C-alpha positions in Angstrom: -4.8 0.0 -61.8 -3.1 2.0 -59.4 -1.6 4.4 -62.6 -5.0 4.5 -64.0 -7.3 5.2 -60.3 -6.0 8.2 -59.8 -7.5 8.0 -56.3 -4.4 8.1 -53.7 -4.1 5.3 -51.5 -3.1 4.9 -47.6 -1.6 1.6 -46.3 -3.0 1.8 -42.9 -1.3 -0.3 -40.4 -2.1 -0.4 -36.5 0.6 -0.2 -34.1 -0.2 -2.0 -30.7 1.8 -0.1 -27.3 3.5 -2.8 -25.5 1.8 -4.1 -22.2 1.9 -2.8 -19.2 2.8 -4.7 -16.1 2.1 -3.3 -13.0 4.0 -4.9 -9.4 2.9 -3.7 -6.4 4.6 -4.4 -3.1 2.7 -3.6 0.2 4.5 -3.1 3.5 2.6 -5.9 5.4 4.4 -4.8 9.3 1.9 -5.8 11.9 3.3 -2.8 14.5 3.2 -0.2 11.8 0.0 -1.1 10.8 -1.3 -1.3 14.4 0.4 1.9 14.5 -1.6 3.3 12.1 -5.3 1.6 12.4 -7.2 4.9 13.8 -6.2 6.8 10.2 -6.2 3.6 7.9 -6.9 -0.3 8.3 -4.4 -2.8 6.9 -8.0 -4.0 5.2 -9.1 -1.1 3.6 -6.0 -0.4 1.9 -5.8 -3.2 0.3 -9.4 -2.6 -0.7 -7.7 0.5 -2.4 -5.5 -1.0 -4.1 -7.8 -3.2 -5.1 -9.8 -0.7 -6.9 -6.2 0.6 -7.9 -5.6 -2.8 -10.0 -8.6 -2.6 -11.7 -8.6 0.5 -12.8 -4.8 -0.5 -14.3 -6.6 -3.6 -16.2 -9.2 -1.8 -17.8 -7.3 0.3 -19.2 -6.0 -2.6 -21.3 -6.6 -6.3 -22.1 -3.0 -7.3 -22.4 -2.5 -5.3 -19.3 -0.8 -7.7 -16.1 -0.4 -6.6 -12.4 1.6 -9.0 -9.6 1.4 -8.0 -6.3 3.7 -9.0 -3.5 3.8 -8.6 0.3 7.4 -7.5 2.0 6.5 -9.2 5.7 9.3 -8.4 8.9 11.3 -12.3 7.6 10.1 -12.4 4.0 8.6 -11.5 0.8 5.8 -13.8 -0.3 3.6 -13.6 -3.3 -0.3 -12.2 -3.1 -1.2 -12.2 -6.6 -0.6 -14.8 -8.9 -0.2 -18.1 -6.2 1.9 -20.6 -6.2 0.3 -23.2 -8.0 -1.4 -26.2 -6.4 1.2 -29.4 -7.2 -0.7 -32.0 -9.4 -2.8 -35.1 -8.0 -1.2 -37.9 -7.3 -1.1 -41.1 -8.7 -1.3 -45.1 -7.3 1.1 -47.9 -9.0 -1.7 -48.6 -12.1 -1.0 -44.5 -13.4 -4.5 -43.4 -12.0 -5.5 -40.0 -10.4 -7.8 -40.2 -7.8 -10.9 -38.2 -8.1 -12.2 -36.2 -5.3 -16.1 -35.5 -4.8 -17.2 -32.8 -7.3 -20.3 -31.8 -4.5 -17.3 -31.4 -1.5 -15.4 -29.3 -4.2 -18.2 -27.6 -5.0 -19.5 -26.6 -1.4 -16.3 -25.6 -0.3 -15.2 -22.9 -2.8 -17.5 -20.1 -3.3 -19.5 -19.2 -7.1 -18.8 -16.5 -8.5 -21.0 -13.6 -8.9 -22.4 -12.4 -12.0 -21.9 -8.4 -11.4 -18.3 -8.7 -11.3 -15.6 -9.2 -13.7 -14.1 -12.9 -13.2 -10.6 -11.7 -13.0 -11.1 -8.8 -10.8 -12.7 -11.2 -8.5 -9.8 -13.8 -9.0 -7.3 -11.1 -7.6 -9.5 -9.8 -4.8 -10.0 -13.5 -3.5 -6.4 -14.7 -4.4 -5.5 -10.9 -2.5 -7.2 -11.1 0.5 -7.0 -15.4 1.1 -2.9 -14.7 0.9 -2.8 -11.7 3.5 -4.9 -14.0 5.8 -2.7 -16.7 5.4 0.2 -14.4 5.9 -0.8 -12.8 9.0 -1.9 -16.4 10.8 2.0 -17.7 10.0 2.7 -14.5 11.8 4.5 -15.2 15.7 5.0 -13.4 18.3 8.7 -12.9 17.5 8.1 -11.3 14.4 6.3 -8.9 16.0 9.5 -7.0 17.6 10.7 -6.4 13.8 10.1 -2.6 13.1 11.3 -3.0 9.4 10.4 -5.3 6.2 12.3 -7.3 3.7 11.7 -4.6 1.2 15.0 -5.6 -0.9 13.4 -9.5 -1.2 10.0 -7.5 -2.5 11.9 -5.4 -5.0 13.9 -8.7 -6.4 10.9 -10.5 -7.0 9.2 -7.9 -8.8 12.2 -7.1 -11.2 11.8 -11.0 -11.9 8.5 -11.3 -12.7 9.1 -8.1 -15.2 11.7 -9.7 -16.8 10.1 -13.0 -17.1 7.5 -11.3 -19.0 9.9 -9.4 -21.0 11.3 -12.7 -22.2 8.2 -14.4 -22.8 7.2 -11.6 -24.9 10.4 -11.3 -26.7 10.6 -14.9 -27.8 6.9 -15.2 -28.8 7.9 -12.5 -31.5 11.1 -13.1 -32.3 13.2 -17.0 -33.2 16.8 -17.7 -32.7 17.1 -17.6 -36.6 16.2 -14.0 -37.0 17.0 -12.4 -34.0 18.6 -9.2 -34.2 21.5 -7.8 -31.9 20.1 -6.7 -28.6 20.1 -3.0 -28.6 20.7 -1.5 -24.4 18.7 1.9 -25.3 15.6 0.2 -27.5 12.4 0.3 -25.0 11.6 -2.8 -23.5 9.0 -4.7 -24.7 6.9 -4.7 -21.3 6.2 -1.6 -19.9 6.9 -2.2 -16.3 7.1 -0.3 -13.1 6.9 -0.6 -9.4 4.3 0.8 -6.5 5.6 0.7 -3.0 3.0 1.1 -0.3 5.0 1.9 2.2 4.4 2.5 6.3 7.6 1.8 7.8 11.1 2.8 8.5 14.3 2.0 6.3 16.3 -0.7 7.6 20.2 0.5 7.2 21.3 -3.2 6.9 19.2 -3.8 3.7 21.1 -0.5 1.8 22.9 -2.2 -0.1 20.9 -4.7 -1.7 18.1 -2.3 -2.1 20.5 0.1 -4.0 21.6 -2.9 -6.1 17.9 -3.9 -6.9 17.0 -0.2 -7.7 20.0 0.1 -10.0 19.1 -3.0 -11.8 15.7 -1.5 -11.9 17.0 1.9 -13.6 18.8 -0.3 -16.3 15.9 -2.0 -17.4 14.1 1.1 -17.3 12.1 0.5 -15.0 10.1 3.0 -12.6 9.6 2.8 -9.1 7.1 4.6 -7.4 6.3 5.0 -3.7 3.6 6.1 -1.1 5.0 6.9 2.2 1.6 6.2 4.5 4.2 6.6 7.6 8.0 6.1 8.8 11.2 7.2 7.3 11.8 6.3 4.1 14.8 7.3 2.9 16.4 4.7 0.9 12.8 4.8 -1.2 13.0 8.5 -1.6 16.8 7.7 -3.7 15.1 4.5 -5.6 12.4 6.7 -7.0 15.1 9.6 -7.9 17.1 6.7 -9.4 14.5 5.5 -12.0 12.8 8.8 -12.2 9.5 7.6 -10.5 7.1 9.7 -7.8 7.3 9.6 -4.6 4.4 11.0 -2.5 4.6 11.2 1.2 0.4 11.2 2.2 -0.2 13.4 4.9 -3.5 11.7 5.3 -3.8 8.3 4.2 -7.6 8.0 4.4 -6.9 9.8 1.1 -4.8 6.3 -0.5 -6.9 6.1 -3.1 -6.5 9.4 -3.9 -2.9 9.1 -4.0 -3.3 6.4 -6.4 -6.0 7.4 -9.0 -4.6 10.7 -9.4 -1.0 9.9 -8.8 0.5 6.9 -9.7 -2.5 5.3 -12.7 -0.4 6.7 -15.2 2.5 4.6 -16.6 6.1 6.0 -17.9 5.2 6.5 -21.4 2.2 8.3 -20.9 3.9 10.7 -17.7 6.1 12.3 -20.7 2.9 14.3 -22.0 1.4 15.3 -18.7 2.5 17.0 -15.4 3.4 14.2 -12.8 3.9 15.1 -9.1 8.1 16.1 -7.6 9.2 15.7 -4.2 11.1 18.6 -3.8 13.8 17.4 -1.0 15.6 13.8 -1.3 17.5 12.2 1.4 20.2 11.1 0.0 22.3 9.6 3.4 23.4 6.5 2.8 24.3 3.3 5.3 27.8 2.6 6.0 28.9 -0.8 5.1 31.0 -1.6 9.0 28.0 -1.2 11.0 24.9 -0.6 9.1 24.2 2.8 10.3 22.5 6.1 8.6 25.5 8.6 8.0 26.0 12.2 6.6 29.6 12.2 6.5 31.9 9.4 5.8 35.6 7.5 4.6 35.0 6.1 0.6 36.9 3.5 -0.1 38.5 4.7 -3.8 38.6 1.0 -5.1 35.1 -0.8 -4.5 33.2 2.9 -3.0 32.9 1.4 0.1 31.5 3.8 3.1 32.7 3.6 6.2 31.1 5.9 9.0 35.0 5.8 10.9 38.1 5.0 9.6 38.4 0.7 9.5 41.1 -1.3 11.6 44.7 -0.9 9.9 43.0 1.7 7.7 42.3 -1.6 5.6 39.0 -1.5 3.5 36.6 -4.5 4.8 35.4 -5.1 1.2 38.5 -5.3 -0.9 41.1 -5.3 1.6 42.7 -1.9 -0.4 45.3 -0.2 2.5 43.6 3.1 2.4 45.9 6.5 2.8 44.1 8.8 5.7 47.0 11.1 5.4 47.1 13.6 8.0 43.5 12.4 9.5 43.7 12.2 12.9 46.6 14.7 14.0 46.3 17.8 15.7 46.0 20.6 13.3 49.5 23.2 13.8 48.5 26.3 15.7 49.9 29.7 14.2 49.9 32.3 17.2 48.5 35.6 16.2 50.7 38.8 16.9 48.8 40.9 19.4 48.1 44.3 18.6 48.5 47.3 21.4 45.8 48.3 22.4 45.0 52.3 22.8 44.7 53.7 26.2 41.5 55.8 26.8 42.0 59.2 28.1 39.5 61.1 29.8 36.8 58.7 29.2 37.1 59.5 24.8 39.0 56.9 22.7 42.2 59.2 21.8 45.5 57.8 21.9 48.2 59.2 25.1 49.8 62.2 23.8 51.8 62.2 26.8 50.2 65.4 28.6 49.3 65.2 31.7 46.2 67.7 30.8 43.9 67.7 28.0 43.7 69.9 24.8 42.2 73.6 26.0 38.2 73.7 24.6 37.4 76.7 22.4 
């Protein structure tokens, strides 16, 4: 029939784009937010972040989101939260039932004017933040930095878990193709960090390990620095092809999110994204944890030290370092003295040996 029919036939195929997983890391340092409260409070910031989350989910019904709090002493999931344990069973195997009316009175009924998933995320984030702040002790308030490396690790684990779940649903063990490191990941994962505190020098190594893992898995790390000196996050954005924004006006957090960070990594190839001119590439030494401009690098394990280690032995791998003539006094070569010209009668001419000057015409 195709030979008789002169019309052209086209096979229409639809290629769905892979889902996008957005992981948001919120810096919840109480001291930093207290200093920023006059311009932007934590509650207002979370409300703006939830609008950004809803916009991300509205792009596609396959998009996913995760919210993590980087606190002063730990990293906590804000969404999704841990599931409640199953009801206990008695000796006969029956589950103890609870009164439905009591549970209904405690839980507020969902609003008909709000999308159920948006309402679920909002309720989970606000309740988790309140629990986190209630568990914060007075000793925790002395900390001026946060556990950023732990929050980045949780975000990467979430993205990796989603990628494996999607890959296992598409392929089986019998017809699985060999892994190609250059192939695009099944999930377009990216991490957005809302930073308000300084970078902790002691967390340089775990933070950089998380950054290199993100770069290997093609996960971009974006950052909005509302306050503080986020040195390590600048390097994280540079190494993962992310976007770093230094917010001069924290009140416009929603504007920075919607206009600067709403496109995913695939959409950024077709638009002009915000750029950061200068990147602080300073590192933290392995011996004292201080941020240094220049230092000593081990030629074997690339460990960095702010001063030569004791006995010239690397503290990481134990390699004896050859410092050469470091610390020796430089050889000083005396300079030859030049003969000074004698000034005669206020002029710069050399002395000719005559007591009188040259007669004038």
